Legacy VTK file of the C-alpha trace (Angstrom):
# vtk DataFile Version 3.0
C-alpha trace
ASCII
DATASET POLYDATA
POINTS 94 float
120.487 82.847 123.738
119.288 79.604 124.750
122.713 78.299 125.069
123.530 81.294 127.578
126.007 83.408 125.036
124.147 86.759 125.749
127.025 88.785 124.453
126.669 87.098 120.873
122.819 86.895 120.991
122.676 91.006 121.765
125.351 91.478 118.423
123.318 89.848 116.063
119.718 90.705 117.335
120.763 94.565 117.005
122.621 93.606 113.583
119.423 92.149 112.727
116.931 95.104 113.557
119.822 97.830 111.996
119.683 95.870 108.952
115.512 96.061 109.393
115.719 99.625 109.856
117.838 100.291 106.396
115.014 98.012 104.673
112.806 100.128 106.010
113.659 103.227 104.903
114.828 101.600 101.236
111.083 101.541 101.103
109.844 104.874 102.461
112.848 106.637 99.820
111.219 104.286 97.163
107.452 105.153 98.013
109.163 108.527 97.692
110.549 108.132 94.749
106.903 106.888 93.249
105.096 110.306 95.056
107.292 112.296 93.258
107.083 110.517 89.451
103.516 110.941 90.072
103.519 114.681 91.093
105.520 114.959 87.664
102.924 112.904 86.135
100.475 115.236 87.079
101.422 118.677 86.461
102.486 117.204 82.720
98.981 115.980 82.707
99.481 111.841 81.814
96.622 110.738 84.749
97.828 107.135 83.997
101.376 107.833 84.836
100.330 109.327 88.074
97.476 106.268 89.249
100.384 103.871 88.711
103.424 105.795 90.098
101.095 106.476 93.679
99.630 102.755 93.123
103.341 101.428 93.697
104.530 104.570 96.291
101.779 102.619 98.436
102.363 98.963 97.449
105.930 99.538 98.216
105.524 101.786 101.816
101.525 102.131 102.776
102.217 104.354 105.445
104.172 106.634 103.467
102.524 110.123 103.478
104.338 113.467 102.521
102.712 117.217 103.345
100.982 118.307 99.568
99.688 122.127 98.572
98.356 121.160 95.594
95.360 120.177 96.335
93.946 118.835 93.429
96.678 115.809 93.483
96.630 115.566 97.079
92.771 114.696 96.219
94.381 111.903 93.858
96.806 110.935 96.555
94.208 110.372 98.758
92.208 108.411 96.271
94.646 105.919 95.564
96.070 105.774 98.877
92.563 104.607 100.105
92.333 102.037 96.933
94.859 100.673 97.473
94.838 99.767 101.043
91.662 98.792 101.239
92.754 96.076 98.935
95.475 95.207 101.101
93.197 94.217 103.591
90.468 91.725 101.984
90.922 88.587 102.857
90.286 85.362 101.075
88.057 85.386 97.730
85.592 87.667 96.472
LINES 1 95
94 0 1 2 3 4 5 6 7 8 9 10 11 12 13 14 15 16 17 18 19 20 21 22 23 24 25 26 27 28 29 30 31 32 33 34 35 36 37 38 39 40 41 42 43 44 45 46 47 48 49 50 51 52 53 54 55 56 57 58 59 60 61 62 63 64 65 66 67 68 69 70 71 72 73 74 75 76 77 78 79 80 81 82 83 84 85 86 87 88 89 90 91 92 93
């Protein structure tokens, strides 16, 4: 760009943006996999694994969301998401 090669700059930046978008999509997919694992563990009654996988879900992609019809599981999702987001917003040593 600084050397006036606008076509090359456009291509480089467009490629970079495309790679970032792909990375975001991958994070969303990984978060969804953790979410689904948590849901399965919820169904079989493994509470520790539910919390572990929900935490991984929101650590991976904090903005992850999915419509949930199971109200008990939804409450758990909301609780863990809140905890993860609060831990990410803490600044400095306690």
